[in-house]
C-alpha positions in Angstrom: 37.2 -41.9 -220.2 40.1 -41.6 -222.8 39.9 -40.4 -226.8 41.0 -43.4 -227.2 38.4 -46.0 -226.2 35.9 -43.5 -228.0 38.3 -44.3 -231.0 38.2 -48.1 -230.4 33.7 -47.8 -230.3 33.9 -45.3 -233.3 35.9 -48.2 -235.3 34.0 -51.2 -233.3 30.2 -49.8 -233.9 31.6 -49.4 -237.9 33.4 -52.2 -238.9 30.4 -54.5 -236.1 27.5 -52.9 -237.7 28.8 -53.3 -241.3 27.9 -49.0 -241.6 29.0 -48.2 -244.8 29.4 -44.1 -245.5 30.7 -43.1 -242.5 33.5 -43.0 -240.7 35.5 -43.0 -237.4 36.0 -39.2 -238.4 32.1 -39.0 -238.9 31.3 -39.0 -235.7 31.6 -36.7 -233.0 31.9 -38.1 -229.0 28.1 -36.8 -228.5 26.6 -38.0 -231.6 23.3 -39.3 -231.1 23.7 -43.8 -232.2 20.0 -44.0 -231.8 16.8 -41.5 -232.8 17.8 -39.1 -235.5 22.6 -39.4 -235.3 23.1 -43.3 -236.2 19.3 -44.2 -237.2 20.7 -48.1 -234.6 17.5 -49.7 -233.8 16.7 -52.9 -231.0 19.0 -54.9 -233.0 22.0 -52.7 -233.5 21.8 -52.6 -230.2 21.6 -55.9 -229.5 24.4 -56.5 -231.5 26.4 -54.0 -229.7 26.0 -55.5 -226.1 27.7 -58.4 -228.1 30.6 -56.8 -229.7 31.3 -55.3 -225.7 31.0 -57.9 -223.9 33.9 -59.5 -226.2 35.8 -57.0 -227.0 36.0 -55.6 -223.5 34.1 -58.3 -220.8 31.4 -55.6 -220.6 27.9 -56.7 -219.9 24.4 -54.9 -221.0 21.2 -56.3 -219.4 18.5 -55.7 -222.0 15.8 -54.3 -220.2 18.1 -52.7 -217.6 16.9 -48.9 -217.8 19.7 -47.5 -217.6 20.0 -48.6 -221.0 18.7 -45.0 -222.9 21.2 -43.8 -221.0 24.2 -46.1 -221.9 23.2 -45.9 -225.4 22.7 -41.5 -226.0 25.4 -41.2 -227.5 29.4 -42.7 -228.1 30.9 -40.8 -224.9 27.8 -42.2 -223.1 28.8 -46.1 -223.5 32.5 -44.7 -223.3 31.5 -43.9 -219.8 30.1 -46.9 -219.1 32.6 -49.3 -220.6 34.8 -47.2 -218.8 33.4 -48.3 -215.6 32.5 -51.5 -216.2 35.3 -53.2 -218.4 36.7 -56.7 -217.6 39.4 -56.7 -219.9 
């Protein structure tokens, strides 16, 4: 997993979720995406899943037991993408 991938994910999340008052430098690799951190919700998780599929060819399955781990932080999301990307 590279810092470049984390940077790509930061930009994707900010632009795709229209996080208006946040810039990539505001986010660290260990920033929690839910529960405090960015404060995202289940609708945001669905949107992230669509973005991951479009940009990286990564499929996230609703109801997967690993989703809490995958979406825990930017770093864990990047690790998942790195291990499963098709593009």
